C-alpha positions as a LaTeX table, in Angstrom:
\begin{tabular}{lrrr}
\hline
Residue & $x$ (\AA) & $y$ (\AA) & $z$ (\AA) \\
\hline
Met1 & 123.57 & 105.31 & 65.24 \\
Met2 & 122.13 & 106.82 & 68.42 \\
Val3 & 118.60 & 106.03 & 69.40 \\
Lys4 & 116.78 & 108.73 & 71.28 \\
Ala5 & 114.69 & 107.64 & 74.22 \\
Lys6 & 111.11 & 108.76 & 74.10 \\
Val7 & 110.47 & 111.27 & 76.85 \\
Asn8 & 107.20 & 111.00 & 78.69 \\
Ser9 & 105.75 & 114.48 & 78.90 \\
Glu10 & 103.38 & 113.54 & 81.75 \\
Lys11 & 104.60 & 114.42 & 85.18 \\
Cys12 & 104.85 & 111.61 & 87.69 \\
Cys13 & 104.42 & 113.99 & 90.61 \\
Thr14 & 102.11 & 116.89 & 90.99 \\
Thr15 & 102.34 & 119.68 & 93.49 \\
Gly16 & 99.54 & 120.73 & 95.72 \\
Glu17 & 97.80 & 118.12 & 97.86 \\
Lys18 & 100.08 & 116.70 & 100.52 \\
Leu19 & 99.71 & 113.08 & 101.54 \\
Ala20 & 100.02 & 112.43 & 105.25 \\
Leu21 & 102.51 & 109.78 & 106.28 \\
Pro22 & 101.04 & 106.83 & 108.17 \\
Asp23 & 101.81 & 106.58 & 111.85 \\
Val24 & 104.89 & 104.69 & 113.00 \\
Ala25 & 102.96 & 101.76 & 114.51 \\
Trp26 & 101.11 & 101.14 & 111.23 \\
Ala27 & 104.37 & 101.18 & 109.27 \\
Glu28 & 106.08 & 98.87 & 111.77 \\
Asp29 & 103.20 & 96.39 & 111.70 \\
Leu30 & 103.14 & 96.31 & 107.91 \\
Ser31 & 106.91 & 95.95 & 107.60 \\
Lys32 & 107.00 & 93.15 & 110.19 \\
Leu33 & 104.31 & 91.13 & 108.43 \\
Ser34 & 105.72 & 91.90 & 104.99 \\
Trp35 & 109.13 & 90.66 & 106.12 \\
Ala36 & 107.50 & 87.39 & 107.18 \\
Leu37 & 106.36 & 86.93 & 103.58 \\
Ala38 & 109.60 & 88.13 & 102.01 \\
His39 & 110.70 & 84.62 & 101.06 \\
Pro40 & 108.92 & 82.42 & 98.49 \\
Ala41 & 109.02 & 79.39 & 100.80 \\
Arg42 & 107.21 & 81.32 & 103.54 \\
Val43 & 104.61 & 82.54 & 101.05 \\
Arg44 & 104.01 & 78.92 & 100.01 \\
Ile45 & 103.76 & 77.76 & 103.64 \\
Val46 & 101.22 & 80.48 & 104.43 \\
Arg47 & 99.21 & 79.57 & 101.32 \\
Leu48 & 99.27 & 75.91 & 102.36 \\
Leu49 & 98.09 & 76.72 & 105.88 \\
Ile50 & 95.34 & 79.05 & 104.66 \\
Asn51 & 93.84 & 76.10 & 102.80 \\
Arg52 & 93.98 & 73.76 & 105.81 \\
Thr53 & 92.68 & 73.94 & 109.35 \\
Ala54 & 95.95 & 72.54 & 110.76 \\
Cys55 & 99.11 & 70.89 & 109.51 \\
Met56 & 101.97 & 68.97 & 111.09 \\
Cys57 & 105.50 & 70.05 & 110.23 \\
Gly58 & 106.09 & 66.74 & 108.42 \\
Glu59 & 103.12 & 67.39 & 106.14 \\
Ile60 & 104.48 & 70.82 & 105.28 \\
Val61 & 107.91 & 69.32 & 104.54 \\
Glu62 & 106.29 & 66.82 & 102.15 \\
Glu63 & 104.84 & 69.71 & 100.15 \\
Met64 & 108.07 & 71.70 & 99.99 \\
Pro65 & 111.29 & 70.95 & 98.07 \\
Leu66 & 113.28 & 71.85 & 101.20 \\
Ala67 & 114.94 & 70.06 & 104.08 \\
Gln68 & 112.98 & 69.68 & 107.30 \\
Ser69 & 115.37 & 71.99 & 109.13 \\
Thr70 & 114.87 & 74.71 & 106.51 \\
Val71 & 111.08 & 74.42 & 106.72 \\
Ser72 & 111.31 & 74.59 & 110.51 \\
Gln73 & 113.36 & 77.80 & 110.25 \\
His74 & 110.75 & 79.37 & 107.98 \\
Leu75 & 107.98 & 78.29 & 110.36 \\
Lys76 & 109.88 & 79.85 & 113.24 \\
Ile77 & 109.99 & 83.20 & 111.42 \\
Leu78 & 106.28 & 83.00 & 110.60 \\
Lys79 & 105.51 & 82.19 & 114.25 \\
Glu80 & 107.63 & 85.08 & 115.53 \\
Thr81 & 105.55 & 87.52 & 113.51 \\
Gly82 & 102.32 & 85.92 & 114.72 \\
Leu83 & 101.10 & 85.01 & 111.24 \\
Val84 & 101.34 & 81.31 & 112.08 \\
Gln85 & 100.56 & 79.54 & 115.35 \\
Gly86 & 102.11 & 76.30 & 116.54 \\
Glu87 & 100.66 & 73.93 & 119.09 \\
Ile88 & 102.53 & 70.99 & 120.56 \\
Asp89 & 100.76 & 67.70 & 119.85 \\
Gly90 & 102.82 & 65.01 & 121.52 \\
Pro91 & 106.25 & 64.86 & 119.89 \\
Arg92 & 105.10 & 66.99 & 116.94 \\
Val93 & 104.00 & 70.56 & 116.41 \\
Cys94 & 100.71 & 71.30 & 114.68 \\
Tyr95 & 100.71 & 74.58 & 112.73 \\
Cys96 & 97.84 & 76.76 & 111.59 \\
Ile97 & 97.33 & 80.23 & 110.21 \\
Asn98 & 96.47 & 82.93 & 112.73 \\
Gln99 & 93.29 & 84.31 & 111.15 \\
Asp100 & 93.43 & 87.54 & 113.16 \\
Met101 & 96.93 & 88.33 & 111.91 \\
Leu102 & 96.03 & 87.39 & 108.35 \\
Thr103 & 93.06 & 89.77 & 108.54 \\
Lys104 & 95.36 & 92.46 & 109.96 \\
Leu105 & 97.86 & 91.93 & 107.13 \\
Lys106 & 95.11 & 92.24 & 104.51 \\
Lys107 & 93.85 & 95.44 & 106.14 \\
Leu108 & 97.35 & 96.95 & 106.32 \\
Val109 & 98.03 & 96.19 & 102.65 \\
Ala110 & 94.65 & 97.62 & 101.65 \\
Glu111 & 95.51 & 100.85 & 103.49 \\
Leu112 & 98.82 & 101.13 & 101.67 \\
\hline
\end{tabular}
């Protein structure tokens, strides 16, 4: 027995008003920051850092079910995009969220 799929009679696209594409810089900024959050571990690290003023790498590792080297790699990616900052504190690195970049990310997503 064949089952017929219900066809939605509403159009998903309408003609008329044209939407302007965002400028290249806006799209590049959003894609760069989105890529930084494209892994669940990095999302968790950012969430952890948002809730703290600063955090040593070892403290982040304790919160994650990942090896220290893996956490360090994720932190490196977050630092490269500017979403996270790292400051050397003796033999360790102290990480914190870059509030300006977090604000920028929120603004870019809101404009999407």
